[in-house]
NUKE-69489 format. One record per residue: residue number from 1; x, y, z of N, C-alpha, C in turn. Coordinates in steps of 0.2 Angstrom, whole numbers, plus 5000, padded with zeros to 4 digits. Example, Ala and Ser with C-alpha at 12.3 -4.5 7.8 and 13.67 -1.06 7.14 Angstrom:
residues 2
<node num="1" n_px="5066" n_py="4972" n_pz="5039" ca_px="5062" ca_py="4978" ca_pz="5039" c_px="5066" c_py="4984" c_pz="5039"/>
<node num="2" n_px="5064" n_py="4989" n_pz="5035" ca_px="5068" ca_py="4995" ca_pz="5036" c_px="5064" c_py="5000" c_pz="5039"/>
end
This chain:
residues 90
<node num="1" n_px="5947" n_py="5255" n_pz="5363" ca_px="5949" ca_py="5257" ca_pz="5356" c_px="5956" c_py="5253" c_pz="5352"/>
<node num="2" n_px="5958" n_py="5248" n_pz="5356" ca_px="5962" ca_py="5243" ca_pz="5354" c_px="5960" c_py="5239" c_pz="5350"/>
<node num="3" n_px="5953" n_py="5237" n_pz="5349" ca_px="5950" ca_py="5232" ca_pz="5346" c_px="5949" c_py="5233" c_pz="5339"/>
<node num="4" n_px="5948" n_py="5239" n_pz="5336" ca_px="5949" ca_py="5242" ca_pz="5328" c_px="5955" c_py="5241" c_pz="5328"/>
<node num="5" n_px="5959" n_py="5242" n_pz="5330" ca_px="5968" ca_py="5243" ca_pz="5329" c_px="5968" c_py="5236" c_pz="5327"/>
<node num="6" n_px="5967" n_py="5231" n_pz="5332" ca_px="5968" ca_py="5225" ca_pz="5330" c_px="5967" c_py="5221" c_pz="5325"/>
<node num="7" n_px="5958" n_py="5223" n_pz="5324" ca_px="5956" ca_py="5221" ca_pz="5318" c_px="5958" c_py="5224" c_pz="5312"/>
<node num="8" n_px="5960" n_py="5230" n_pz="5312" ca_px="5963" ca_py="5232" ca_pz="5306" c_px="5971" c_py="5227" c_pz="5304"/>
<node num="9" n_px="5974" n_py="5229" n_pz="5308" ca_px="5981" ca_py="5224" ca_pz="5309" c_px="5980" c_py="5218" c_pz="5304"/>
<node num="10" n_px="5976" n_py="5215" n_pz="5307" ca_px="5973" ca_py="5207" ca_pz="5306" c_px="5972" c_py="5207" c_pz="5300"/>
<node num="11" n_px="5967" n_py="5212" n_pz="5295" ca_px="5967" ca_py="5213" ca_pz="5290" c_px="5971" c_py="5214" c_pz="5285"/>
<node num="12" n_px="5978" n_py="5218" n_pz="5288" ca_px="5981" ca_py="5219" ca_pz="5284" c_px="5987" c_py="5216" c_pz="5283"/>
<node num="13" n_px="5986" n_py="5210" n_pz="5289" ca_px="5991" ca_py="5205" ca_pz="5290" c_px="5989" c_py="5199" c_pz="5285"/>
<node num="14" n_px="5996" n_py="5199" n_pz="5281" ca_px="5994" ca_py="5194" ca_pz="5275" c_px="6002" c_py="5189" c_pz="5274"/>
<node num="15" n_px="6001" n_py="5182" n_pz="5277" ca_px="6005" ca_py="5178" ca_pz="5276" c_px="6002" c_py="5172" c_pz="5276"/>
<node num="16" n_px="6007" n_py="5166" n_pz="5274" ca_px="6005" ca_py="5160" ca_pz="5275" c_px="6005" c_py="5158" c_pz="5282"/>
<node num="17" n_px="5997" n_py="5153" n_pz="5281" ca_px="5997" ca_py="5151" ca_pz="5289" c_px="5995" c_py="5143" c_pz="5287"/>
<node num="18" n_px="5999" n_py="5139" n_pz="5292" ca_px="5994" ca_py="5133" ca_pz="5292" c_px="5988" c_py="5131" c_pz="5293"/>
<node num="19" n_px="5985" n_py="5127" n_pz="5291" ca_px="5977" ca_py="5126" ca_pz="5296" c_px="5976" c_py="5119" c_pz="5299"/>
<node num="20" n_px="5975" n_py="5119" n_pz="5303" ca_px="5974" ca_py="5113" ca_pz="5306" c_px="5967" c_py="5112" c_pz="5313"/>
<node num="21" n_px="5965" n_py="5105" n_pz="5311" ca_px="5958" ca_py="5106" ca_pz="5315" c_px="5960" c_py="5104" c_pz="5321"/>
<node num="22" n_px="5954" n_py="5105" n_pz="5326" ca_px="5955" ca_py="5104" ca_pz="5334" c_px="5957" c_py="5097" c_pz="5335"/>
<node num="23" n_px="5955" n_py="5092" n_pz="5330" ca_px="5956" ca_py="5085" ca_pz="5333" c_px="5964" c_py="5084" c_pz="5333"/>
<node num="24" n_px="5967" n_py="5085" n_pz="5326" ca_px="5972" ca_py="5084" ca_pz="5324" c_px="5978" c_py="5090" c_pz="5329"/>
<node num="25" n_px="5974" n_py="5095" n_pz="5331" ca_px="5979" ca_py="5100" ca_pz="5337" c_px="5980" c_py="5096" c_pz="5342"/>
<node num="26" n_px="5976" n_py="5092" n_pz="5345" ca_px="5975" ca_py="5089" ca_pz="5351" c_px="5981" c_py="5083" c_pz="5352"/>
<node num="27" n_px="5980" n_py="5079" n_pz="5344" ca_px="5986" ca_py="5075" ca_pz="5344" c_px="5992" c_py="5078" c_pz="5343"/>
<node num="28" n_px="5993" n_py="5082" n_pz="5342" ca_px="5999" ca_py="5086" ca_pz="5339" c_px="6001" c_py="5091" c_pz="5342"/>
<node num="29" n_px="5999" n_py="5092" n_pz="5348" ca_px="5999" ca_py="5099" ca_pz="5354" c_px="6007" c_py="5100" c_pz="5354"/>
<node num="30" n_px="6011" n_py="5097" n_pz="5356" ca_px="6020" ca_py="5098" ca_pz="5356" c_px="6021" c_py="5102" c_pz="5351"/>
<node num="31" n_px="6020" n_py="5096" n_pz="5344" ca_px="6024" ca_py="5097" ca_pz="5339" c_px="6020" c_py="5105" c_pz="5337"/>
<node num="32" n_px="6015" n_py="5108" n_pz="5336" ca_px="6012" ca_py="5112" ca_pz="5335" c_px="6015" c_py="5118" c_pz="5338"/>
<node num="33" n_px="6015" n_py="5117" n_pz="5345" ca_px="6019" ca_py="5123" ca_pz="5351" c_px="6026" c_py="5124" c_pz="5347"/>
<node num="34" n_px="6029" n_py="5118" n_pz="5346" ca_px="6035" ca_py="5122" ca_pz="5344" c_px="6036" c_py="5124" c_pz="5338"/>
<node num="35" n_px="6032" n_py="5122" n_pz="5333" ca_px="6032" ca_py="5126" ca_pz="5327" c_px="6030" c_py="5133" c_pz="5328"/>
<node num="36" n_px="6024" n_py="5135" n_pz="5331" ca_px="6024" ca_py="5143" ca_pz="5333" c_px="6028" c_py="5146" c_pz="5338"/>
<node num="37" n_px="6032" n_py="5143" n_pz="5340" ca_px="6039" ca_py="5145" ca_pz="5344" c_px="6043" c_py="5147" c_pz="5339"/>
<node num="38" n_px="6042" n_py="5143" n_pz="5335" ca_px="6047" ca_py="5145" ca_pz="5328" c_px="6044" c_py="5149" c_pz="5323"/>
<node num="39" n_px="6039" n_py="5152" n_pz="5325" ca_px="6037" ca_py="5157" ca_pz="5320" c_px="6031" c_py="5157" c_pz="5315"/>
<node num="40" n_px="6029" n_py="5149" n_pz="5316" ca_px="6023" ca_py="5148" ca_pz="5312" c_px="6016" c_py="5151" c_pz="5315"/>
<node num="41" n_px="6011" n_py="5153" n_pz="5310" ca_px="6005" ca_py="5154" ca_pz="5313" c_px="6000" c_py="5148" c_pz="5310"/>
<node num="42" n_px="5995" n_py="5145" n_pz="5314" ca_px="5991" ca_py="5142" ca_pz="5312" c_px="5983" c_py="5145" c_pz="5313"/>
<node num="43" n_px="5979" n_py="5142" n_pz="5308" ca_px="5970" ca_py="5142" ca_pz="5309" c_px="5968" c_py="5137" c_pz="5312"/>
<node num="44" n_px="5966" n_py="5137" n_pz="5317" ca_px="5961" ca_py="5132" ca_pz="5321" c_px="5954" c_py="5130" c_pz="5319"/>
<node num="45" n_px="5951" n_py="5126" n_pz="5315" ca_px="5946" ca_py="5125" ca_pz="5314" c_px="5942" c_py="5118" c_pz="5319"/>
<node num="46" n_px="5935" n_py="5120" n_pz="5318" ca_px="5931" ca_py="5116" ca_pz="5322" c_px="5926" c_py="5114" c_pz="5317"/>
<node num="47" n_px="5924" n_py="5106" n_pz="5315" ca_px="5919" ca_py="5106" ca_pz="5310" c_px="5919" c_py="5112" c_pz="5304"/>
<node num="48" n_px="5925" n_py="5111" n_pz="5300" ca_px="5928" ca_py="5117" ca_pz="5293" c_px="5927" c_py="5123" c_pz="5295"/>
<node num="49" n_px="5926" n_py="5127" n_pz="5302" ca_px="5926" ca_py="5134" ca_pz="5301" c_px="5930" c_py="5136" c_pz="5306"/>
<node num="50" n_px="5936" n_py="5141" n_pz="5304" ca_px="5940" ca_py="5144" ca_pz="5309" c_px="5937" c_py="5146" c_pz="5315"/>
<node num="51" n_px="5940" n_py="5144" n_pz="5321" ca_px="5939" ca_py="5146" ca_pz="5328" c_px="5944" c_py="5149" c_pz="5330"/>
<node num="52" n_px="5950" n_py="5149" n_pz="5327" ca_px="5957" ca_py="5151" ca_pz="5333" c_px="5962" c_py="5152" c_pz="5329"/>
<node num="53" n_px="5968" n_py="5156" n_pz="5331" ca_px="5973" ca_py="5157" ca_pz="5327" c_px="5979" c_py="5157" c_pz="5332"/>
<node num="54" n_px="5984" n_py="5152" n_pz="5332" ca_px="5988" ca_py="5151" ca_pz="5335" c_px="5993" c_py="5156" c_pz="5332"/>
<node num="55" n_px="5998" n_py="5159" n_pz="5335" ca_px="6004" ca_py="5164" ca_pz="5333" c_px="6008" c_py="5167" c_pz="5339"/>
<node num="56" n_px="6014" n_py="5166" n_pz="5337" ca_px="6019" ca_py="5167" ca_pz="5342" c_px="6018" c_py="5176" c_pz="5345"/>
<node num="57" n_px="6020" n_py="5175" n_pz="5352" ca_px="6019" ca_py="5179" ca_pz="5357" c_px="6020" c_py="5185" c_pz="5355"/>
<node num="58" n_px="6027" n_py="5188" n_pz="5350" ca_px="6029" ca_py="5192" ca_pz="5346" c_px="6024" c_py="5194" c_pz="5343"/>
<node num="59" n_px="6023" n_py="5190" n_pz="5337" ca_px="6017" ca_py="5194" ca_pz="5334" c_px="6009" c_py="5196" c_pz="5336"/>
<node num="60" n_px="6008" n_py="5193" n_pz="5342" ca_px="6001" ca_py="5195" ca_pz="5346" c_px="6004" c_py="5201" c_pz="5349"/>
<node num="61" n_px="6008" n_py="5203" n_pz="5351" ca_px="6010" ca_py="5208" ca_pz="5354" c_px="6009" c_py="5213" c_pz="5350"/>
<node num="62" n_px="6012" n_py="5213" n_pz="5343" ca_px="6011" ca_py="5218" ca_pz="5338" c_px="6005" c_py="5219" c_pz="5335"/>
<node num="63" n_px="6001" n_py="5214" n_pz="5336" ca_px="5994" ca_py="5215" ca_pz="5333" c_px="5989" c_py="5219" c_pz="5339"/>
<node num="64" n_px="5990" n_py="5218" n_pz="5347" ca_px="5986" ca_py="5221" ca_pz="5351" c_px="5988" c_py="5229" c_pz="5351"/>
<node num="65" n_px="5995" n_py="5229" n_pz="5349" ca_px="5997" ca_py="5236" ca_pz="5351" c_px="5995" c_py="5242" c_pz="5346"/>
<node num="66" n_px="5992" n_py="5239" n_pz="5341" ca_px="5992" ca_py="5243" ca_pz="5335" c_px="5997" c_py="5244" c_pz="5330"/>
<node num="67" n_px="6002" n_py="5242" n_pz="5332" ca_px="6008" ca_py="5244" ca_pz="5327" c_px="6007" c_py="5242" c_pz="5321"/>
<node num="68" n_px="6005" n_py="5235" n_pz="5320" ca_px="6004" ca_py="5233" ca_pz="5313" c_px="6001" c_py="5237" c_pz="5309"/>
<node num="69" n_px="5995" n_py="5240" n_pz="5313" ca_px="5990" ca_py="5244" ca_pz="5308" c_px="5993" c_py="5251" c_pz="5306"/>
<node num="70" n_px="5997" n_py="5254" n_pz="5312" ca_px="5999" ca_py="5260" ca_pz="5309" c_px="6005" c_py="5259" c_pz="5303"/>
<node num="71" n_px="6008" n_py="5253" n_pz="5303" ca_px="6013" ca_py="5251" ca_pz="5297" c_px="6009" c_py="5252" c_pz="5291"/>
<node num="72" n_px="6004" n_py="5246" n_pz="5291" ca_px="5999" ca_py="5246" ca_pz="5284" c_px="5997" c_py="5253" c_pz="5285"/>
<node num="73" n_px="5995" n_py="5256" n_pz="5286" ca_px="5991" ca_py="5262" ca_pz="5286" c_px="5996" c_py="5267" c_pz="5283"/>
<node num="74" n_px="6002" n_py="5267" n_pz="5284" ca_px="6009" ca_py="5272" ca_pz="5284" c_px="6009" c_py="5269" c_pz="5275"/>
<node num="75" n_px="6011" n_py="5262" n_pz="5275" ca_px="6011" ca_py="5260" ca_pz="5268" c_px="6005" c_py="5261" c_pz="5263"/>
<node num="76" n_px="5999" n_py="5260" n_pz="5266" ca_px="5995" ca_py="5263" ca_pz="5259" c_px="5995" c_py="5271" c_pz="5258"/>
<node num="77" n_px="5996" n_py="5275" n_pz="5263" ca_px="5997" ca_py="5282" ca_pz="5262" c_px="6002" c_py="5282" c_pz="5257"/>
<node num="78" n_px="6008" n_py="5280" n_pz="5257" ca_px="6013" ca_py="5281" ca_pz="5251" c_px="6013" c_py="5278" c_pz="5246"/>
<node num="79" n_px="6006" n_py="5273" n_pz="5244" ca_px="6005" ca_py="5271" ca_pz="5239" c_px="6001" c_py="5274" c_pz="5235"/>
<node num="80" n_px="5996" n_py="5278" n_pz="5239" ca_px="5990" ca_py="5281" ca_pz="5238" c_px="5994" c_py="5287" c_pz="5236"/>
<node num="81" n_px="5998" n_py="5291" n_pz="5239" ca_px="6002" ca_py="5298" ca_pz="5237" c_px="6006" c_py="5296" c_pz="5230"/>
<node num="82" n_px="6009" n_py="5291" n_pz="5231" ca_px="6013" ca_py="5288" ca_pz="5222" c_px="6009" c_py="5291" c_pz="5217"/>
<node num="83" n_px="6001" n_py="5285" n_pz="5218" ca_px="5997" ca_py="5284" ca_pz="5213" c_px="5994" c_py="5292" c_pz="5210"/>
<node num="84" n_px="5993" n_py="5296" n_pz="5217" ca_px="5991" ca_py="5304" ca_pz="5215" c_px="5996" c_py="5305" c_pz="5211"/>
<node num="85" n_px="6003" n_py="5307" n_pz="5213" ca_px="6009" ca_py="5310" ca_pz="5209" c_px="6008" c_py="5308" c_pz="5203"/>
<node num="86" n_px="6008" n_py="5301" n_pz="5200" ca_px="6008" ca_py="5298" ca_pz="5195" c_px="6003" c_py="5299" c_pz="5190"/>
<node num="87" n_px="5997" n_py="5300" n_pz="5193" ca_px="5991" ca_py="5302" ca_pz="5190" c_px="5990" c_py="5310" c_pz="5189"/>
<node num="88" n_px="5995" n_py="5314" n_pz="5192" ca_px="5994" ca_py="5321" ca_pz="5190" c_px="6001" c_py="5323" c_pz="5185"/>
<node num="89" n_px="6006" n_py="5318" n_pz="5185" ca_px="6011" ca_py="5318" ca_pz="5179" c_px="6008" c_py="5317" c_pz="5173"/>
<node num="90" n_px="6002" n_py="5313" n_pz="5171" ca_px="5999" ca_py="5310" ca_pz="5167" c_px="5999" c_py="5315" c_pz="5161"/>
end
């Protein structure tokens, strides 16, 4: 059951992330890991195709717990409710 929540969270998860290819990652692994520890997220690609994401442990835990999805869905429900109220008042 956790996989759908994780997927939902990742779809709702919008933030700037750095992109890096595998070769560059191999050469700069220490620097990249310091940046991840500081909160950066990296999309790792091989042959120009995304193959992995590097993200801080805290963000990973939120993703697999489903808390991000729950928050996202709550926000969407609030927006939908406001839109419905607005349409009813017109």
